[in-house]
C-alpha positions as a Python dict, from the first residue, in 0.01 Angstrom:
ca = {
    (1, 'X'): (0, 0, 0),
    (2, 'X'): (-352, 132, 51),
    (3, 'X'): (-462, -34, -275),
    (4, 'X'): (-328, -370, -158),
    (5, 'X'): (-503, -328, 177),
    (6, 'X'): (-830, -239, 1),
    (7, 'X'): (-796, -548, -218),
    (8, 'X'): (-731, -769, 84),
    (9, 'X'): (-1034, -627, 263),
    (10, 'X'): (-1249, -681, -45),
    (11, 'X'): (-1144, -1045, -64),
    (12, 'X'): (-1203, -1091, 310),
    (13, 'X'): (-1551, -940, 281),
    (14, 'X'): (-1635, -1154, -23),
    (15, 'X'): (-1527, -1476, 150),
    (16, 'X'): (-1732, -1387, 457),
    (17, 'X'): (-2039, -1338, 238),
    (18, 'X'): (-1964, -1665, 59),
    (19, 'X'): (-1937, -1850, 389),
    (20, 'X'): (-2265, -1700, 509),
    (21, 'X'): (-2478, -1747, 197),
    (22, 'X'): (-2333, -1985, -64),
    (23, 'X'): (-2384, -2364, -76),
    (24, 'X'): (-2111, -2501, -306),
    (25, 'X'): (-2144, -2825, -507),
    (26, 'X'): (-1981, -3147, -387),
    (27, 'X'): (-1867, -2969, -71),
    (28, 'X'): (-1873, -3055, 298),
    (29, 'X'): (-1877, -2702, 436),
    (30, 'X'): (-1780, -2801, 788),
    (31, 'X'): (-1441, -2934, 676),
    (32, 'X'): (-1368, -2772, 337),
    (33, 'X'): (-1102, -2502, 313),
    (34, 'X'): (-1197, -2152, 202),
    (35, 'X'): (-1261, -2132, -171),
    (36, 'X'): (-1012, -1946, -388),
    (37, 'X'): (-1143, -1617, -524),
    (38, 'X'): (-1085, -1606, -901),
    (39, 'X'): (-1084, -1260, -1054),
    (40, 'X'): (-993, -1336, -1415),
    (41, 'X'): (-893, -1616, -1652),
    (42, 'X'): (-708, -1637, -1981),
    (43, 'X'): (-609, -1928, -2201),
    (44, 'X'): (-535, -2229, -1982),
    (45, 'X'): (-491, -2021, -1666),
    (46, 'X'): (-699, -1890, -1378),
    (47, 'X'): (-585, -1594, -1166),
    (48, 'X'): (-679, -1534, -804),
    (49, 'X'): (-728, -1204, -627),
    (50, 'X'): (-353, -1179, -558),
    (51, 'X'): (-272, -1236, -924),
    (52, 'X'): (-143, -1588, -864),
    (53, 'X'): (-172, -1806, -1174),
    (54, 'X'): (-336, -2149, -1149),
    (55, 'X'): (-319, -2382, -1449),
    (56, 'X'): (-671, -2509, -1515),
    (57, 'X'): (-580, -2874, -1570),
    (58, 'X'): (-937, -3003, -1538),
    (59, 'X'): (-1074, -2745, -1784),
    (60, 'X'): (-1317, -2613, -1522),
    (61, 'X'): (-1504, -2941, -1480),
    (62, 'X'): (-1427, -3047, -1838),
    (63, 'X'): (-1612, -2756, -2001),
    (64, 'X'): (-1337, -2523, -2127),
    (65, 'X'): (-1225, -2622, -2476),
    (66, 'X'): (-1058, -2336, -2663),
    (67, 'X'): (-939, -2156, -2350),
    (68, 'X'): (-1072, -1893, -2113),
    (69, 'X'): (-1171, -1548, -2240),
    (70, 'X'): (-1123, -1635, -2607),
    (71, 'X'): (-1167, -1312, -2810),
    (72, 'X'): (-1386, -1472, -3078),
    (73, 'X'): (-1617, -1630, -2822),
    (74, 'X'): (-1633, -1309, -2617),
    (75, 'X'): (-1739, -1125, -2931),
    (76, 'X'): (-2005, -1385, -3014),
    (77, 'X'): (-2172, -1337, -2675),
    (78, 'X'): (-2148, -958, -2694),
    (79, 'X'): (-2286, -940, -3049),
    (80, 'X'): (-2583, -1160, -2964),
    (81, 'X'): (-2655, -959, -2648),
    (82, 'X'): (-2683, -648, -2862),
    (83, 'X'): (-2959, -816, -3064),
    (84, 'X'): (-3155, -995, -2788),
    (85, 'X'): (-3062, -1202, -2486),
    (86, 'X'): (-3347, -1453, -2455),
    (87, 'X'): (-3693, -1547, -2574),
    (88, 'X'): (-3919, -1837, -2486),
    (89, 'X'): (-3869, -2127, -2727),
    (90, 'X'): (-4225, -2261, -2746),
    (91, 'X'): (-4396, -2100, -3042),
    (92, 'X'): (-4086, -1894, -3129),
    (93, 'X'): (-3748, -1966, -3285),
    (94, 'X'): (-3434, -1773, -3365),
    (95, 'X'): (-3130, -1789, -3590),
    (96, 'X'): (-2863, -1894, -3334),
    (97, 'X'): (-3066, -2198, -3223),
    (98, 'X'): (-3158, -2309, -3575),
    (99, 'X'): (-2804, -2268, -3708),
    (100, 'X'): (-2650, -2445, -3408),
    (101, 'X'): (-2893, -2736, -3439),
    (102, 'X'): (-2822, -2767, -3810),
    (103, 'X'): (-2445, -2748, -3754),
    (104, 'X'): (-2456, -3022, -3489),
    (105, 'X'): (-2662, -3249, -3713),
    (106, 'X'): (-2414, -3203, -3999),
    (107, 'X'): (-2131, -3310, -3769),
    (108, 'X'): (-2307, -3604, -3605),
    (109, 'X'): (-2317, -3936, -3794),
    (110, 'X'): (-2621, -4103, -3947),
    (111, 'X'): (-2968, -3956, -3908),
    (112, 'X'): (-2918, -3787, -3571),
    (113, 'X'): (-3125, -3496, -3698),
    (114, 'X'): (-3356, -3378, -3420),
    (115, 'X'): (-3218, -3147, -3149),
    (116, 'X'): (-3391, -3088, -2817),
    (117, 'X'): (-3231, -2803, -2620),
    (118, 'X'): (-3198, -2804, -2242),
    (119, 'X'): (-2975, -2656, -1973),
    (120, 'X'): (-2704, -2899, -1855),
    (121, 'X'): (-2578, -3254, -1881),
    (122, 'X'): (-2811, -3394, -1619),
    (123, 'X'): (-3117, -3256, -1793),
    (124, 'X'): (-2993, -3374, -2133),
    (125, 'X'): (-2985, -3725, -1987),
    (126, 'X'): (-3322, -3678, -1820),
    (127, 'X'): (-3471, -3575, -2154),
    (128, 'X'): (-3319, -3879, -2326),
    (129, 'X'): (-3463, -4115, -2065),
    (130, 'X'): (-3808, -3960, -2095),
    (131, 'X'): (-3792, -3979, -2474),
    (132, 'X'): (-3692, -4346, -2460),
    (133, 'X'): (-3967, -4431, -2212),
    (134, 'X'): (-4238, -4247, -2405),
    (135, 'X'): (-4113, -4375, -2740),
    (136, 'X'): (-4227, -4725, -2654),
    (137, 'X'): (-4562, -4608, -2519),
    (138, 'X'): (-4619, -4406, -2837),
    (139, 'X'): (-4519, -4716, -3036),
    (140, 'X'): (-4779, -4928, -2858),
    (141, 'X'): (-4541, -5131, -2641),
    (142, 'X'): (-4583, -5026, -2278),
    (143, 'X'): (-4393, -5333, -2151),
    (144, 'X'): (-4055, -5169, -2212),
    (145, 'X'): (-3988, -4982, -1888),
    (146, 'X'): (-3647, -5116, -1778),
    (147, 'X'): (-3329, -4915, -1834),
    (148, 'X'): (-2977, -5058, -1863),
    (149, 'X'): (-2669, -4879, -1733),
    (150, 'X'): (-2311, -4967, -1640),
    (151, 'X'): (-2116, -5013, -1322),
    (152, 'X'): (-1912, -4698, -1253),
    (153, 'X'): (-2130, -4485, -1481),
    (154, 'X'): (-2221, -4129, -1386),
    (155, 'X'): (-2485, -3933, -1578),
    (156, 'X'): (-2573, -3638, -1354),
    (157, 'X'): (-2763, -3552, -1039),
    (158, 'X'): (-3131, -3531, -1133),
    (159, 'X'): (-3351, -3826, -1036),
    (160, 'X'): (-3345, -4018, -1363),
    (161, 'X'): (-2976, -3944, -1415),
    (162, 'X'): (-2900, -4066, -1063),
    (163, 'X'): (-3094, -4384, -1134),
    (164, 'X'): (-2881, -4477, -1434),
    (165, 'X'): (-2574, -4355, -1245),
    (166, 'X'): (-2634, -4571, -938),
    (167, 'X'): (-2327, -4774, -1034),
    (168, 'X'): (-2105, -4472, -967),
    (169, 'X'): (-2153, -4507, -591),
    (170, 'X'): (-2244, -4140, -544),
    (171, 'X'): (-2614, -4184, -468),
    (172, 'X'): (-2690, -4459, -211),
    (173, 'X'): (-2907, -4221, -5),
    (174, 'X'): (-3154, -4183, -292),
    (175, 'X'): (-3200, -4547, -395),
    (176, 'X'): (-3562, -4560, -278),
    (177, 'X'): (-3648, -4282, -525),
    (178, 'X'): (-3480, -4440, -825),
    (179, 'X'): (-3646, -4588, -1131),
    (180, 'X'): (-3604, -4946, -1257),
    (181, 'X'): (-3245, -4990, -1378),
    (182, 'X'): (-3027, -5298, -1434),
    (183, 'X'): (-2652, -5240, -1395),
    (184, 'X'): (-2403, -5421, -1620),
    (185, 'X'): (-2026, -5464, -1575),
    (186, 'X'): (-1806, -5210, -1753),
    (187, 'X'): (-1485, -5358, -1901),
    (188, 'X'): (-1251, -5070, -1824),
    (189, 'X'): (-895, -5102, -1947),
    (190, 'X'): (-554, -4934, -1942),
    (191, 'X'): (-218, -4930, -2121),
    (192, 'X'): (-66, -5278, -2128),
    (193, 'X'): (-384, -5452, -2008),
    (194, 'X'): (-356, -5821, -2103),
    (195, 'X'): (-693, -5931, -1964),
    (196, 'X'): (-926, -5683, -2130),
    (197, 'X'): (-1069, -5928, -2383),
    (198, 'X'): (-1192, -6154, -2104),
    (199, 'X'): (-1363, -5865, -1925),
    (200, 'X'): (-1524, -5750, -2249),
    (201, 'X'): (-1652, -6101, -2319),
    (202, 'X'): (-1795, -6116, -1967),
    (203, 'X'): (-1970, -5780, -2005),
    (204, 'X'): (-2120, -5876, -2341),
    (205, 'X'): (-2228, -6212, -2205),
    (206, 'X'): (-2400, -6044, -1910),
    (207, 'X'): (-2580, -5814, -2153),
    (208, 'X'): (-2690, -6102, -2375),
    (209, 'X'): (-2813, -6302, -2075),
    (210, 'X'): (-3021, -6008, -1960),
    (211, 'X'): (-3167, -5960, -2307),
    (212, 'X'): (-3253, -6330, -2329),
    (213, 'X'): (-3428, -6312, -1991),
    (214, 'X'): (-3595, -5970, -2005),
    (215, 'X'): (-3546, -5837, -2355),
    (216, 'X'): (-3912, -5744, -2407),
    (217, 'X'): (-3902, -5525, -2094),
    (218, 'X'): (-3592, -5321, -2182),
    (219, 'X'): (-3656, -4970, -2311),
    (220, 'X'): (-3303, -4835, -2348),
    (221, 'X'): (-2936, -4875, -2268),
    (222, 'X'): (-2725, -4575, -2167),
    (223, 'X'): (-2346, -4560, -2171),
    (224, 'X'): (-2066, -4303, -2163),
    (225, 'X'): (-1885, -4401, -2484),
    (226, 'X'): (-1516, -4486, -2436),
    (227, 'X'): (-1483, -4297, -2107),
    (228, 'X'): (-1652, -4304, -1767),
    (229, 'X'): (-1549, -3961, -1641),
    (230, 'X'): (-1660, -3915, -1281),
    (231, 'X'): (-1634, -4291, -1229),
    (232, 'X'): (-1256, -4255, -1232),
    (233, 'X'): (-1159, -4185, -1595),
    (234, 'X'): (-1228, -4550, -1677),
    (235, 'X'): (-1186, -4628, -2045),
    (236, 'X'): (-1318, -4901, -2274),
    (237, 'X'): (-1212, -4998, -2623),
    (238, 'X'): (-1401, -4886, -2936),
    (239, 'X'): (-1441, -5249, -3048),
    (240, 'X'): (-1634, -5332, -2730),
    (241, 'X'): (-1860, -5031, -2778),
    (242, 'X'): (-1924, -5126, -3139),
    (243, 'X'): (-2026, -5482, -3053),
    (244, 'X'): (-2243, -5367, -2762),
    (245, 'X'): (-2440, -5127, -2981),
    (246, 'X'): (-2482, -5387, -3254),
    (247, 'X'): (-2627, -5637, -3004),
    (248, 'X'): (-2856, -5378, -2845),
    (249, 'X'): (-2996, -5253, -3173),
    (250, 'X'): (-3044, -5609, -3299),
    (251, 'X'): (-3258, -5667, -2989),
    (252, 'X'): (-3463, -5354, -3061),
    (253, 'X'): (-3326, -5168, -2757),
    (254, 'X'): (-3278, -4792, -2788),
    (255, 'X'): (-2916, -4686, -2734),
    (256, 'X'): (-2835, -4360, -2554),
    (257, 'X'): (-2482, -4220, -2564),
    (258, 'X'): (-2399, -3978, -2283),
    (259, 'X'): (-2135, -3767, -2459),
    (260, 'X'): (-2168, -3483, -2210),
    (261, 'X'): (-1802, -3525, -2111),
    (262, 'X'): (-1667, -3699, -2421),
    (263, 'X'): (-1808, -3469, -2687),
    (264, 'X'): (-1627, -3188, -2867),
    (265, 'X'): (-1284, -3341, -2895),
    (266, 'X'): (-1205, -3478, -2550),
    (267, 'X'): (-1139, -3832, -2673),
    (268, 'X'): (-944, -3729, -2984),
    (269, 'X'): (-1235, -3714, -3230),
    (270, 'X'): (-1514, -3460, -3227),
    (271, 'X'): (-1746, -3725, -3081),
    (272, 'X'): (-1639, -4050, -2916),
    (273, 'X'): (-1892, -4248, -3120),
    (274, 'X'): (-1685, -4183, -3432),
    (275, 'X'): (-1412, -4415, -3305),
    (276, 'X'): (-1656, -4705, -3272),
    (277, 'X'): (-1828, -4636, -3604),
    (278, 'X'): (-2178, -4662, -3457),
    (279, 'X'): (-2485, -4437, -3441),
    (280, 'X'): (-2686, -4432, -3117),
    (281, 'X'): (-3057, -4358, -3116),
    (282, 'X'): (-3009, -4063, -2881),
    (283, 'X'): (-2701, -3864, -2781),
    (284, 'X'): (-2662, -3619, -2492),
    (285, 'X'): (-2422, -3324, -2529),
    (286, 'X'): (-2324, -3042, -2294),
    (287, 'X'): (-2001, -2918, -2124),
    (288, 'X'): (-1788, -2839, -2432),
    (289, 'X'): (-2096, -2748, -2635),
    (290, 'X'): (-2053, -2380, -2547),
    (291, 'X'): (-1675, -2402, -2484),
    (292, 'X'): (-1743, -2356, -2112),
    (293, 'X'): (-1908, -2016, -2157),
    (294, 'X'): (-2278, -2076, -2093),
    (295, 'X'): (-2491, -2353, -1941),
    (296, 'X'): (-2662, -2538, -2224),
    (297, 'X'): (-2720, -2895, -2339),
    (298, 'X'): (-2888, -3085, -2619),
    (299, 'X'): (-3039, -3428, -2665),
    (300, 'X'): (-3022, -3530, -3030),
    (301, 'X'): (-3251, -3804, -3164),
    (302, 'X'): (-3264, -4010, -3479),
    (303, 'X'): (-3548, -3935, -3720),
    (304, 'X'): (-3749, -4248, -3640),
    (305, 'X'): (-3745, -4164, -3268),
    (306, 'X'): (-3876, -3814, -3336),
    (307, 'X'): (-4140, -3947, -3576),
    (308, 'X'): (-4292, -4160, -3298),
    (309, 'X'): (-4399, -3837, -3124),
    (310, 'X'): (-4593, -3698, -3422),
    (311, 'X'): (-4972, -3711, -3398),
    (312, 'X'): (-5282, -3495, -3413),
    (313, 'X'): (-5304, -3523, -3033),
    (314, 'X'): (-5074, -3349, -2785),
    (315, 'X'): (-5083, -3670, -2580),
    (316, 'X'): (-4806, -3810, -2801),
    (317, 'X'): (-4591, -3494, -2782),
    (318, 'X'): (-4295, -3467, -2542),
    (319, 'X'): (-4418, -3269, -2239),
    (320, 'X'): (-4084, -3128, -2138),
    (321, 'X'): (-3921, -2785, -2144),
    (322, 'X'): (-3704, -2530, -1965),
    (323, 'X'): (-3735, -2156, -1919),
    (324, 'X'): (-3398, -2099, -2082),
    (325, 'X'): (-3432, -2358, -2360),
    (326, 'X'): (-3213, -2263, -2660),
    (327, 'X'): (-3088, -1945, -2492),
    (328, 'X'): (-2965, -1726, -2780),
    (329, 'X'): (-2644, -1620, -2602),
    (330, 'X'): (-2549, -1983, -2541),
    (331, 'X'): (-2644, -2085, -2895),
    (332, 'X'): (-2436, -1802, -3045),
    (333, 'X'): (-2123, -1895, -2851),
    (334, 'X'): (-2177, -2266, -2922),
    (335, 'X'): (-2199, -2198, -3295),
    (336, 'X'): (-1884, -1985, -3286),
    (337, 'X'): (-1704, -2255, -3088),
    (338, 'X'): (-1777, -2512, -3360),
    (339, 'X'): (-1627, -2277, -3619),
    (340, 'X'): (-1309, -2247, -3412),
    (341, 'X'): (-1247, -2620, -3444),
    (342, 'X'): (-1166, -2561, -3811),
    (343, 'X'): (-1018, -2211, -3784),
    (344, 'X'): (-766, -2310, -3514),
    (345, 'X'): (-711, -2674, -3618),
    (346, 'X'): (-838, -2779, -3277),
    (347, 'X'): (-822, -3150, -3353),
    (348, 'X'): (-455, -3097, -3442),
    (349, 'X'): (-403, -2934, -3102),
    (350, 'X'): (-574, -3231, -2939),
    (351, 'X'): (-342, -3471, -3123),
    (352, 'X'): (-41, -3272, -2997),
    (353, 'X'): (-164, -3299, -2637),
    (354, 'X'): (-224, -3671, -2684),
    (355, 'X'): (131, -3721, -2815),
    (356, 'X'): (271, -3526, -2521),
    (357, 'X'): (76, -3742, -2277),
    (358, 'X'): (203, -4057, -2446),
    (359, 'X'): (563, -3941, -2414),
    (360, 'X'): (510, -3939, -2035),
    (361, 'X'): (398, -4304, -2021),
    (362, 'X'): (744, -4453, -1951),
    (363, 'X'): (787, -4218, -1655),
    (364, 'X'): (450, -4315, -1512),
    (365, 'X'): (511, -4686, -1568),
    (366, 'X'): (844, -4666, -1384),
    (367, 'X'): (690, -4532, -1063),
    (368, 'X'): (608, -4791, -797),
    (369, 'X'): (333, -4575, -647),
    (370, 'X'): (128, -4563, -970),
    (371, 'X'): (-63, -4820, -1171),
    (372, 'X'): (-298, -4854, -1469),
    (373, 'X'): (-186, -4553, -1676),
    (374, 'X'): (-431, -4470, -1955),
    (375, 'X'): (-467, -4206, -2223),
    (376, 'X'): (-758, -4106, -2444),
    (377, 'X'): (-745, -3789, -2651),
    (378, 'X'): (-653, -3506, -2415),
    (379, 'X'): (-714, -3718, -2105),
    (380, 'X'): (-423, -3861, -1907),
    (381, 'X'): (-515, -4075, -1605),
    (382, 'X'): (-332, -4301, -1364),
    (383, 'X'): (-423, -4465, -1033),
    (384, 'X'): (-235, -4392, -711),
    (385, 'X'): (-186, -4722, -529),
    (386, 'X'): (-258, -4573, -186),
    (387, 'X'): (-495, -4307, -319),
    (388, 'X'): (-807, -4422, -133),
    (389, 'X'): (-1165, -4335, -220),
    (390, 'X'): (-1332, -4009, -321),
    (391, 'X'): (-1248, -3737, -65),
    (392, 'X'): (-994, -3964, 110),
    (393, 'X'): (-715, -3802, 309),
    (394, 'X'): (-456, -3874, 38),
    (395, 'X'): (-681, -3743, -237),
    (396, 'X'): (-747, -3422, -42),
    (397, 'X'): (-379, -3381, 43),
    (398, 'X'): (-289, -3404, -324),
    (399, 'X'): (-558, -3152, -423),
    (400, 'X'): (-439, -2905, -159),
    (401, 'X'): (-74, -2941, -262),
    (402, 'X'): (-154, -2889, -627),
    (403, 'X'): (-363, -2578, -564),
    (404, 'X'): (-94, -2440, -337),
    (405, 'X'): (152, -2480, -622),
    (406, 'X'): (-54, -2327, -899),
    (407, 'X'): (-217, -2639, -1044),
    (408, 'X'): (-590, -2709, -1056),
    (409, 'X'): (-575, -3089, -1036),
    (410, 'X'): (-862, -3265, -857),
    (411, 'X'): (-806, -3640, -802),
    (412, 'X'): (-1109, -3865, -831),
    (413, 'X'): (-1030, -4077, -527),
    (414, 'X'): (-728, -4283, -627),
    (415, 'X'): (-739, -4157, -987),
    (416, 'X'): (-508, -3873, -1077),
    (417, 'X'): (-585, -3713, -1411),
    (418, 'X'): (-516, -3421, -1641),
    (419, 'X'): (-778, -3288, -1884),
    (420, 'X'): (-654, -2948, -2003),
    (421, 'X'): (-804, -2687, -2235),
    (422, 'X'): (-695, -2744, -2594),
    (423, 'X'): (-501, -2417, -2604),
    (424, 'X'): (-247, -2538, -2345),
    (425, 'X'): (115, -2490, -2453),
    (426, 'X'): (399, -2742, -2445),
    (427, 'X'): (566, -2544, -2166),
    (428, 'X'): (245, -2548, -1963),
    (429, 'X'): (210, -2923, -2014),
    (430, 'X'): (567, -2976, -1892),
    (431, 'X'): (485, -2768, -1586),
    (432, 'X'): (174, -2979, -1530),
    (433, 'X'): (361, -3311, -1557),
    (434, 'X'): (646, -3198, -1332),
    (435, 'X'): (403, -3062, -1075),
    (436, 'X'): (182, -3370, -1083),
    (437, 'X'): (477, -3597, -1005),
    (438, 'X'): (628, -3362, -746),
    (439, 'X'): (293, -3352, -566),
    (440, 'X'): (299, -3731, -540),
    (441, 'X'): (647, -3720, -390),
    (442, 'X'): (568, -3437, -147),
    (443, 'X'): (250, -3595, -13),
    (444, 'X'): (356, -3962, -5),
    (445, 'X'): (259, -4139, 320),
}
């Protein structure tokens, strides 16, 4: 009993320190419940201080790919730490960074051959925007200063990323700080959608009208290919993405794909762009890059974009960097994660999850409280008819019920979704589906 009491006191002390000193992300501290203290994780599960298991059905903000505490990934971090933990990346290089960059370029299509390392998804986007802006200046065309983004898009929380993510609705307080961005309609779709072609035609027409009016001012277009994550798991068809990129590149506009959330298997292929058969000029990767182990991101550019920064003068170089650029620990685990995709047939696991999600579609379609079911790779999403907006009372009630019943499911306003680690078992998926539906019943108005 004394051990249990000591554990309880430890947790109480930790939570008091947390309340006194920690500012959590996306949290209103005056109303939010106490955070759950996690003491270990394994596979698709988290465990709290009492040993209670919580299925991690959002993959820890979409980062965990192969599962928590994977032995091979643990070993990769430990082995690299024995050699060295970090060096500055200006004027130096190291094997993990070079091998990871080369491996990514082999996997990416076309001539996406130049890898710029940074720290997270927001900064990967920020780097891409700066590259696109400076590319035109270096090319002698300073007129191109306008960026294009999409309604509902979310690209991170730094200033440039907020600017191109203004359509998400998260950042109205910061509009006066934002850069020049035009927002286009996003033709999101769902299973059984009969009107999608009309919405796609409208979105493409809006893009073409803008190009006809201001084409010589547009520097770049940024889009989350196939899936707007934080915008509510809104999905578009590969054929729309293909046509959009063709039109943009015909107009000489740089295309940026934000694959921070969609990369590394989430949509069913290693990269979402593969399904559209197109090559952007820049792609941003993070989240699954290190299998959820370490913060790291990359912005990968096509050769011609990189070549525009070559000169005898530093004035044409990219003046950007981070203290932890190409951190060797992160690079080592990222490289080992890529190897696991082949060793563990990860894309086969993803296909199994997708098939399991699809088997649930009739059940979702039969419920009167749900609408617009949609599936992409490992992502299952559906809208709750009375779900409300982000942080609405229904959304919060669902989140609390799920956590109280061992499921880490975090609705995005009215959107209920599952996005599990790829190691999840069939039994765990059944538990997730049953719990997701029971939560709806238990919290119905």
